[in-house]
N, C-alpha and C positions, 0 to 999 in steps of 0.2 A: 533449480539452482541449488548448489550445495551450501551447506551451512558454513559461514565464516567462523573460523576459530581463532581465539586469542592465543597466539604463540609467537615465539621469537621469529622475526622475519616475515610473518604473515601480514597481509594487508587487512586491517580491521578498522571499523568505525568505532571509536571509543570516546566516551565523554569523561576523559581524565588524562592526565599526563601519561607519558609512555610507561608501560609496566616496568616494575623495578628490576630491569635487566633480564637476562635469561640464565638458565642453568640453576645455580644454587641460591640465587637471591630470593628475597621474600616476594610472595605472590600478592598482587593487588586484588582485593575482593571485587568481583565482577557480576553485574546483573546482566543476564542474557535475555534479549528481547527479540522475538520473531514478530515481524510486522509487515503488513501489506505494502507492496511496492509504492503505492500512491502516497504512503505516509512518510517517504524518505526525507524530503525537505523539512517538514514540520517536526518529525521525531528526532532528527539530528539536532535541531535547535533546542527542542525540550530536553534532550540528553545533556546538552551543554549547561542548561539551567540546573539540571540535576547535579552535575558535577560541582557547580558553584555552591549548592546547598548541602552537598554531601561529599566534601573533599576526602580523597583517599578511596573512593569507590568508583569503579569504572562501569561503563555501559557498553556491552557488545551488541550492536544492532545488526540483524540479518533481515534483508528485504528481499521479497520475492512474491509471486502470486500466492494469495491466501490458501488456495487449494493445495499448492505444492508444499507450503509450510505445514499445513495441517497433516498432510500425508507423512511428512518427515517426522512430525511429533508422534503420530500414531505408530510409526515403525521404529520408535525408540530414540529419536533425537531428544536432547535435553535442553530445556530452556526454563526461565523463570516466569516469563510473561508472553502472552500471545495477543496481538491486536489484529483483527481480521477486518476485511472490507465488506463483509456481510455476515449475517447471522447464521447462514447455512454452514459455513466452514467451522464456526465456533460450536454449532450444534453437534458436528461430527466429534469433536473432542469431548463434549459433554457425554455423548453416547458411549464413547470409549472409556469414560471414567477418568479423564485426564485433567479435569478442572478442579481448582480449589476455591469453592464458593461460586456465587452467581456472577456471570459476565456483566459488565457495566457498559451501556451505550455511552459513547463520548463524542461522536461526530456523524455527519451524514455527507453524502456526496452525489452529484448529479452528472449524468453523461452530457457531453458536448461532442461536436465534430471538429476536428482540426484538419487544415489543409496547408499547403505552402503559403507563405506570405502573399497577400494580394488576392488569395482564393482564385487562382487562374482558371479553374474548371467551373467556376460559378455555382458552387454547391450552396443551396439555400435551404434545404430541408432534409429530413431523414430519408424521404422517398428518393431524393436525388442520388443516394448511395447505391441504388439499384440500376442506375443508368449504365448501358453497355459501354465498355471501354474505359470505365473509371476504375482505377486500381485502388481498392479499399482494403484496409487491414483492420482487424478486430481482435479482441482477446478470445482465447479458447473458452469454450462453453463452461467448464467447471470453475474457471476463474470468475470472481464476482463481477468484474467489468464485462465479461463475456456473457454471464448469466443475465445481467441487466439489459445488454444489447439484445439478447434473445427475447426478453420480455417485451421490449419495444417492437420487435419484429412481429411477434404474435399479436400485439394490440393493434398495430397499423396494417397488418397484412403485407407489409413490405419484406420481400426476400432479398437480403443482402448476400451477395456471392463474393466473399473476400478472396483476395489473392493469397492471403496467409492469415492464419490464426495464431496469435502470439501467446506466450506463457504468462505474460504480465503486461500491465498497462504501460510501463516504461518502455518496453520493446515496441509497442504500437506507436507510441510517440516518436521513438527513434526512427522508425521506418518512414514516417512523414517528414521529420526534420532533415533526414539525409537524402530525401528525394526518391527513396525506394517505393514509395506509395503516394497516390494522389490525395488520399483522405484517410482518416482513422477516427475510430470512436474511442474517446478517452474520458477521464473525469474532468470536471471544471478546474480542479486544483492542478492537474497536470498541464492543462492549457495555460493557466496563469503562470505557472513556474517556467514554462517555455518562452514566455514573453513574446518578443517580436519575431521569434523563429517560426511562428505559425500564425494562421488566421483562424479565429474561432467562430463557429457557427452554432448558436443555441437553437434547439428545437423543442416545441411545446410538449411533445410526447414523452420527453425525458422526465417530466414530473410524475409520470406513472411508474417509474422504475428507479426511484431514489434508493440508494443503499445506505443502510444503517451500519455504523462501525461499532462493534463491541470490543472491549478489552477485558482480559481475565488473568488471574494467577494460575499457574499450572501446578498440579498435585506434585508433592515432593520437590518443590522448587528448591534448588540448592541455597539460594539467597533470599529466603522468604521475606525477612524484614525489609531489606533495601528494595525488593521487588514490590512490595506493597506500597512503599514510599513513591516509587516511580509511577505506579498506577494512580495513586493520589494526585501526583503532580499533573498527569495527563488530564484527569477528570476535573481537577480543581481550576480556579480561575486563571492562574498563570499559564497552564497548559492550554486552556480554552482560548486564551487571547492569541496564542501562537497559531492555533488551528483556524480560528476565524480569519486571521491575517493571511493564511494560506489559501483561503477560499472555501474551507469546509463549512457545512451548515451545522446547525445545532442538532444534537441527538434526536 
């Protein structure tokens, strides 16, 4: 997914009033945040809190699979903050010399299975996802939710044969809610946000594949001061309350 850019006429998620016009008008200082797709509801709310505390500063939020975002940053995309759905993608940026300081763990997340409301195919366990004729979707392997799913497969010996592998967890959820798939493996937070659009099936083996979410400032961040304030909000009590309400576990 390409980076969302704050420009006149573009569709962006910002935690501030509209930018001060286009063309020759003054530019609103903007903190650019790259964040895992599963963080969209929580980070959108946290960004609104940030706007309230820092009037006059906008937040440009770009959501996608963590592996995709990390690749974009490694290849030159500019941002102030990166929030990943696992440590592997954050480590890639560290190895590339793109981090400013140590990443901070701020949340954790656990896999669940989602199906159509009422669970019409009677999916009761992770092993059921291997049943013939069941259309299952998962995340691609480099994406944190896909990596976690693979770890469960390895631990259980269950070989899921998905009809598609999606670039982020939001796309997996969409396949299920639109009826394009019978079941999907997503995070607990995504299932909670979907509400009655899905039935949720928890499975014990997910406890062995919990993802830890780190957040970090990026080297040469254009808005280092406000970026640090955003990270502090996410890791502080106000941000943690939003994350807990969204279903995220503690770091």
